[in-house]
N, C-alpha and C positions, 0 to 999 in steps of 0.2 A: 504493500500500500504506500509506504513512504517513497519507494522508487517511482510509483505512478505520480504522486504529488510533486516530486522533484521534476519529473518530465513536464508536467503541466505548467508548473511555475516558470520553468525555463522557457517553454514555448511561449507563454504569455509575455514574458520579459522581452524575448526576441521579436515577437510580433509588435510590441510597443516600440522598441528601438527602431525598427525598420519602417513601420507604417503609421504609428501614432506617437511620435516623439514628444508631443506636448501634453499627453494624457498621463498624469502622475500615477494612476491606479496600476498601470502595467509594471513600472519599476518597483512599486510598493510590494506587489505580489512576487515579483521576480527576485527580490532580495532573499527569499527563502531557498532558492534553488541550490546555490553552491553548498551551504552547510548540509543540506539533505543529500546531495550527491557525495559529499565528503564522508558523511556517515555511512552511505552505501558502500563506498570503496573500502572503508575500514572493516565493515562487516564481511565484505567479499574476501578481503585479505585473511580474516580469521577463519573463514569457512573453506577457502580454496584448498584443493589437494595438490595443485600444480601451480606454484607461484609464477614460474617462468611463462607458462601459457597465459595466465591471467594478465601478467604485465605485457606480454606480446600482443594480446588482443587490444589492450588500451593504446599501445604504440601504433598499431595499424589504424585504429580509429583516429588517432591524432594526425597521422600522416594523410590519410584519405580526406579528412575534414578540413585540412589547413587551407588549401586554395579556395574552395567555396566559402569558407569562413572569412577570408580576407576580402573576397569579392562582395559578400553580403554586408559586412560591417565596415568596409573601407578603412581597414587599419592593417598594421603590420605586426600585431601581437602574435605570439604562438597561442593557439586555442587552449581552452580549459583542459582538454585531455592531456596535454603535455604537463600541465600543473598537477593533475591528479596522478599521472604516472610518476612524476618526480616524488610526490608525497608518498606514493605506494612504495617506492624504492627506499625512501627514508624510514618507513615503518619497518621494513625488512632489516635495514642497518641497525635501527634502534634495538631490535630483538636479537641481533647477533651477539655472541660472546666475544666481544672485542675489548681492548683497552679503552677505558672511559674517554681519555683524551682523544684517541684516534677516532672513536665513534662520534664524538662531538665535532671534530674537525670535518669528517665526511658529511655529516648532516648540515653543518654551516656552509660547507663548500657547495653542496647541491642546492641549498637555499639561495646562495649567492648567484649561482647560474640561473636559477628561475627568475631572480630579480633583475640581473643585468641583461638577460636576453629577452626581457619583456614577455614572460609567460603570463597569460591572463590571470589576474589576481595574485600572482607571484607568491611572496613569502606569506601573505595573509591566507591564501588558500592552503598552502602546505601546513601552516600552523594549525589550521582547523583540523586537518587529518590527524596531526600528531596529538592534539589534546583529546580528540575523540578516542584515539587508540589508548593513550596512557590512562585516561580517566573514564574508561568504559562504563557507561551507565551510572557513574557517580555524579548525578545531576547537580548536587549541591556544590561541587567543584566546577562542573562544566559551565554553569551559568556565568559566574564571575570571570572565569577564564575566557569564555567566548566574548564577553564584553571587553576584556582587556585586549584580546587579539583583534577585535573589530576596531578599537581605537588605534591600535598599531597600524592596521590597514588604512585607516583614515589619514593617519600621519604620513605614512610612507607613500601612499598612492593618491592622496587627496580625494578619497571617496567623499561623497556628500553625506550629510548626517543621516540621510535616508538608509544608509547601510546598517544603522543600529536596529532596524526592523528585522534583520537577519537573526537576531537573538531569539525571536519567536519560534525559530526552527526547533529549539529544545522542547518547547511545548508540543509541537507537531509530532516529534519523535516519541515523546512520552505517551501521547494519546493514541498514536496509530501503530506503534511498534508491534503490538501483539496481533495486529491484523495483516502482518506481512505474509506474502505468498510469492511463489515462483512466477517469474515472467518469462515468456518465450524468449529464447536466446536471440532470435532474429530481431525481435522488438527491442530487447534490452540493449543490444550492441548497435542496432541499426538506427535507433532513435536520433542520436546526435547528428551524424552526417545526413540522415534522411530528412530531418526537419529543416536543416540548413539548405539543402538542395531544393526542397519544396518552396520555402520562403523566397529563395533566389529566383526560382522559376516564376513565381507569382509576381515578384517585383519587376522582372523583365517583361512580363506580359502587360502590366498596367502602365508601363512607361510610354 
């Protein structure tokens, strides 16, 4: 259920960006998408039996989606799949039995890459994955931590104060987590590039 909500909120956010940039309701709803997808990636990481295949699927999505993403949103950022993939790798590094200093260095290095190469949401997106992983379902920690991470994102990337609405995602997770169910893999992995291609096609038709 949470994955469905994440997809719908992302779709509405992107519809608003492309077709209704002056209507605030679309970005308000859209602020929920990233934390919900981050939560989904963390849960996928915990459940997957083949980390390499899981990461590879996200990499393929990132590559396939990049050119249509740039055309649709007219920017040169790396799309959110690159951010989620980097966060996923960081989760793996965090769980490895490595020297603490080395582990921190690798995590910070990967975060710096996401920041310097303009991955969508950058360090903010990665930090969401990390806190969801470390403080799994400890919501009394997650709420203040997500607030702190959101303020960090607002400082680093000059997000509008509207980004604070993303904190409501914790409530969505609490309410709907028990209603989670499996989604067809084609829909699950095809949604991101698919909805971008559809929106791009519609945009070109109405021009």
